[in-house]
N, C-alpha and C positions, 0 to 999 in steps of 0.2 A: 504494500500500500504506500502510495506517495500522496503528499498533500501540500498545499500552500494556502496562505491567508492573505487577502488584500482587503483592507478596511474591515468590514464586518462579514465578508463573504469568504467561506472556506470551500476549496475545490479539492476533492479527494478522488483518487483513482485506485480501485481495488483490482487485484489481478486474479487470474485463474486459480481456483481452489481455495481462495481465502474465505474464512468464515466471517460473515457480515457483522455480527454483534461484537466479536473480539476486535475487528478492525475499527468499528465505530468507537469502542472504548478507548482505543489508542488515540483517535482523533480528539476525543473529549479531554484526555490527559495532556496531549501535546499542546493544545490551545487553551487549556484550563477553562473549558466551557462549563458554565452553570446552566445555561438554557440556550437551545438552538432549535430552529425549524428546518426541516428538510424541504428545500425549495424544489428540488428535482432530482430524480435518479433514473439513469438509463443504462442499459446493458443487458446481461443475461444471468440467470441463476440455474442451479441444479441442487439436488438434495434439499428440497424445500419442505418445511412443516408449517402449515397454516392453522390458525385457531379460530374458533367461533365461540363467543361468550354464551354460556349456557345458564348463568346465574350464580350468585353468591360466591364470587372468587374463582369460578371454574371456567376453563376453556376446553372445548373438545378439539383435540388436535388431529389433523390428518396429514400424513406424509404423501408427497408427490415425487415420483421418480421421473427422470429424464431432464431435458433441457427446456428452459423457458425464457422467452423474451419478456423483459420488464415493460409493461404497458403503463403502469402507474406505480409510484413509490413515494409515499407521503407519511409525514408524522412529525414527532418532536423528540428531542434528546434533552431530557431533564434529569435533575438529581433530586434526591430527598434532602431534607434538612441535615441529615447525617452525611451528605455528600456521596450517597450510593447512586450509581448510574442506572437510570430507569428509562430506556427508550420506549416509545410507543409508535409502532410502524404498521401501516396497512399497505398491501400490495395487490396489484392485479397483474397476472402473468398469463402469457399466451403460449400455447404449444405450436408446433410446426403447422398443424391443421387449422390454426387461428382460433381454436376453442380456448376459452379463458377460465381461470380459477382466481379467486381472490379471498382475502381475509387478513386477519391479524398475523403478522410475521412472527413466528415462534423460533424458527431456525432457517438458515439459508446459507448456501455456499455459492460463491461467484463461479460462473462459467464464462470463460474468455475475459470479460472486463465488466466493471461497474463504475460508472462516473456519478459522483454525488456532489450536489451543490447545496451548501448549508448557509443559513443566516445566523450569526452569533447575536443573540438578543441582549447580551451583556447585563443580565439582571438576575438577582436571586429572589425576586419577588414572585416568580412563578416556579413551582416545584411539584414533586409528586409526594403524595401522602395517602395512606390507606383510607379509603372511603368506607365508613361503617355500614352503609347500606349495601354496597356491592362487594366488599372485601378486595377491591382492586386498588392499585396505586393510581388514584385519580389526580387530575390537574387541580392544583390549589393556587389561588392568587391572593397576594397581600396587596390590597388597594392602598 
């Protein structure tokens, strides 16, 4: 993975077989990110696990084999008040036959390349915290 930062924009390129979440954690540490938005992500993935929220802190995960073109890659990279990294990412992926799957990204490995464009929000006033109703790390905002 290689990355640069210009003003508040971070551009990262992930290479073949890189695990997406460990790469994102490296970006967070390298640039000391407290909060960031994923502006765009393009490339391909393989070895994908997508989740669907089923209630009270639980996701039903489904693994998908093969190679996928990334049609949409969106989300946020936030920390808890304890500085734990808690990304929240949704993807839409297309197979060679143009059929798509989508959901909450649980696991993913890059195939060929992944280009990510991030916006550093430079604030600790938005963060992740356990939501008592859902048991998920929800978005919190200190106004």
